[in-house]
C-alpha positions in Angstrom: 0.0 0.0 0.0 1.4 3.4 -1.0 1.9 5.8 1.9 1.1 9.5 1.9 1.9 12.2 4.4 -0.8 14.3 6.2 0.5 17.5 7.8 -1.7 19.3 10.3 -1.2 22.2 12.7 -2.3 22.2 16.3 -1.5 23.9 19.6 1.8 22.8 21.0 0.4 22.0 24.4 -2.4 19.9 22.8 0.1 18.0 20.7 2.1 17.2 23.8 -1.0 16.0 25.7 -2.1 14.0 22.6 1.4 12.4 22.3 1.4 11.6 26.1 -2.1 9.9 25.8 -1.0 7.9 22.7 2.1 6.7 24.5 0.0 5.7 27.6 -2.3 3.5 25.4 0.6 2.0 23.4 0.5 3.8 20.1 1.9 7.0 18.5 0.0 10.0 17.0 0.3 8.6 13.5 -1.5 5.3 14.5 -4.2 7.3 16.4 -4.9 9.6 13.4 -5.0 6.5 11.1 -7.5 4.9 13.4 -9.6 8.1 13.3 -9.5 8.3 9.5 -10.5 4.6 9.2 -13.4 5.1 11.5 -14.6 8.2 9.5 -14.4 6.2 6.2 -16.0 3.1 7.7 -18.9 4.9 9.4 -19.3 7.7 6.9 -19.3 10.3 9.6 -17.1 11.8 12.3 -17.2 9.1 15.0 -18.3 11.4 17.8 -20.8 14.1 18.3 -19.8 17.6 17.4 -22.2 20.2 18.9 -22.2 23.8 19.9 -22.7 24.5 23.6 -26.1 26.3 23.7 -25.0 28.2 26.8 -22.9 30.4 24.5 -25.6 31.1 21.9 -26.5 34.7 21.3 -30.1 34.2 22.4 -29.0 32.7 25.8 -26.4 35.4 26.3 -29.1 38.0 25.7 -31.3 36.3 28.4 -28.5 36.2 30.8 -27.6 39.9 30.2 -31.2 40.9 30.8 -31.4 38.8 34.0 -28.2 40.3 35.3 -29.5 43.8 34.6 -32.7 43.0 36.5 -30.7 41.7 39.5 -28.5 44.8 39.4 -31.7 47.0 39.4 -32.9 45.2 42.6 -35.6 43.3 40.7 -34.4 39.8 41.8 -35.8 37.5 44.4 -33.9 35.9 47.3 -34.5 32.2 47.9 -33.5 30.4 51.0 -31.7 27.1 50.6 -33.0 24.5 53.1 -30.8 21.4 53.3 -32.6 18.2 54.5 -31.5 14.7 55.2 -33.5 12.0 53.5 -33.4 8.6 55.1 -34.5 5.8 52.8 
């Protein structure tokens, strides 16, 4: 099988952590990336979920900003936390 080279750029600290992980599980980064590529081709998708964190969405940030403004204006409510012990 003919070999090809894949060059990628990544954060130096991330690369160090990735190399350390690969060594811990008995492989090198090249083997790990090849395993990833084979899984992508076999499954026809990225083999893990990629999703945005909804906390950082513009809509949620707007809600949080309004809530903070209301609290700063004294329009918030104070709730008391009552801790209880449940015995089963």
